[in-house]
C-alpha positions as CSV (number, residue, x, y, z in Angstrom):
1,M,30.6,36.5,30.3
2,A,31.3,33.9,27.4
3,S,29.8,31.1,29.7
4,K,26.8,33.2,30.0
5,K,26.2,33.6,26.1
6,A,27.4,29.7,25.4
7,V,24.0,29.0,28.3
8,V,21.7,31.6,26.5
9,M,23.0,30.0,23.0
10,T,22.6,26.2,24.8
11,V,19.0,27.2,25.6
12,A,18.2,28.5,22.5
13,V,19.0,25.6,20.3
14,L,17.3,23.0,22.9
15,A,13.9,25.3,22.7
16,V,14.1,25.3,18.6
17,L,15.2,21.3,19.2
18,L,11.9,21.2,21.1
19,L,9.7,23.2,19.0
20,A,10.6,21.1,15.6
21,L,9.9,17.9,17.4
22,S,6.4,18.7,18.7
23,A,5.7,20.4,15.2
24,T,7.0,16.4,13.3
25,V,4.5,14.7,16.2
26,S,1.5,16.7,15.6
27,A,2.1,16.6,11.6
28,R,1.8,12.6,11.4
29,P,-1.5,11.5,9.4
30,D,-4.0,10.5,11.5
31,A,-4.6,6.6,12.3
32,H,-7.8,6.1,10.6
33,V,-7.5,7.4,7.7
34,L,-5.6,4.1,6.1
35,D,-5.4,1.5,8.7
36,L,-3.0,-1.2,6.8
37,F,-4.2,-3.9,8.9
38,D,-7.8,-3.3,8.5
39,L,-7.3,-3.0,4.9
40,L,-5.5,-6.7,4.7
41,S,-7.7,-8.0,7.0
42,A,-11.3,-7.1,5.6
43,R,-13.7,-8.6,3.6
44,N,-15.6,-5.5,2.2
45,H,-13.8,-2.1,3.6
46,V,-14.7,0.9,2.5
47,S,-12.3,4.0,3.7
48,D,-13.9,7.6,2.9
49,N,-10.6,8.4,1.7
50,F,-8.8,5.9,0.1
51,V,-9.8,2.5,-0.8
52,R,-12.1,-0.6,-1.7
53,V,-11.0,-3.7,-1.2
54,V,-12.9,-6.9,-2.5
55,R,-12.6,-10.6,-2.0
56,G,-12.6,-12.3,-5.4
57,K,-15.3,-15.2,-5.3
58,N,-13.0,-17.3,-6.9
59,E,-10.8,-17.5,-4.2
60,G,-7.7,-19.4,-4.6
61,N,-7.3,-18.3,-8.6
62,M,-4.5,-16.1,-9.3
63,M,-5.2,-13.6,-11.9
64,A,-5.1,-14.9,-15.5
65,C,-2.2,-12.9,-16.8
66,C,0.4,-10.6,-15.3
67,D,2.9,-7.9,-16.6
68,A,4.8,-6.5,-13.7
69,C,5.5,-9.6,-11.4
70,Y,7.7,-9.1,-8.4
71,C,9.1,-12.0,-6.2
72,T,11.2,-12.3,-3.0
73,K,14.4,-14.1,-3.4
74,S,13.3,-16.5,-0.5
75,M,12.7,-20.3,-0.9
76,P,9.9,-20.7,-1.7
77,P,9.3,-17.4,-3.7
78,K,6.1,-15.0,-2.6
79,C,5.0,-13.3,-5.8
80,M,3.0,-10.2,-6.3
81,C,1.4,-9.0,-9.1
82,A,2.0,-4.7,-9.6
83,D,-0.3,-4.6,-12.7
84,I,-3.0,-1.6,-12.0
85,F,-6.1,-1.7,-14.3
86,S,-9.4,-0.1,-14.5
87,D,-11.9,-2.4,-14.6
88,P,-13.0,-3.9,-10.9
89,H,-14.3,-6.9,-13.1
90,R,-10.6,-8.3,-13.3
91,C,-10.6,-8.7,-9.5
92,M,-13.2,-11.9,-9.8
93,G,-9.8,-14.1,-10.2
94,C,-8.1,-12.7,-7.4
95,D,-8.4,-13.7,-3.6
96,L,-8.4,-9.8,-2.2
97,C,-8.3,-6.8,-4.4
98,M,-7.6,-3.3,-3.9
99,C,-9.5,-0.3,-5.8
100,T,-8.9,3.4,-5.7
101,M,-12.3,5.1,-5.0
102,S,-11.7,7.9,-8.3
103,Y,-13.5,7.3,-11.5
104,P,-12.4,5.1,-13.2
105,P,-11.3,3.3,-10.4
106,Q,-7.4,1.9,-10.1
107,C,-7.5,-1.6,-9.0
108,K,-5.0,-3.7,-8.2
109,C,-4.9,-7.5,-6.9
110,L,-2.9,-8.1,-3.7
111,D,-2.4,-11.8,-3.7
112,V,1.0,-13.2,-2.9
113,T,1.8,-16.6,-4.9
114,D,4.4,-18.8,-4.8
115,C,4.7,-17.9,-9.1
116,C,4.1,-15.5,-11.6
117,S,1.1,-15.8,-13.9
118,P,2.0,-15.3,-17.6
119,P,2.4,-11.9,-19.6
120,C,-0.7,-10.8,-20.5
121,S,0.6,-10.8,-23.9
122,A,1.2,-14.4,-24.6
123,V,-2.2,-14.4,-23.3
124,A,-3.4,-12.5,-26.1
125,T,-2.0,-14.4,-28.8
126,D,-3.4,-17.7,-27.3
């Protein structure tokens, strides 16, 4: 009788695991919501849900200032400004800019450079 109980218990555990796995697979986000490859390679990409990506007119220029710059430890370093700003016109200094579709928009420069721009407080005093 103990072996029949063990078989029933094993079948019940496997059934619960299969249900959990199917729920996890069906709950994944749709691929059309935000396709990162399309987002980063687009010139003017508009998604109904999330962001608008705009190429700046001054390609190759970096932002005039950045308060939150992060760099990799590689040589040469790869740096990205993490500042978020609400004026889309600041994108003109970026090669690639991403803005939310909210009002006011929240924009971020996606350029990867070899060095950080000076802090905005230093640029404002000049």
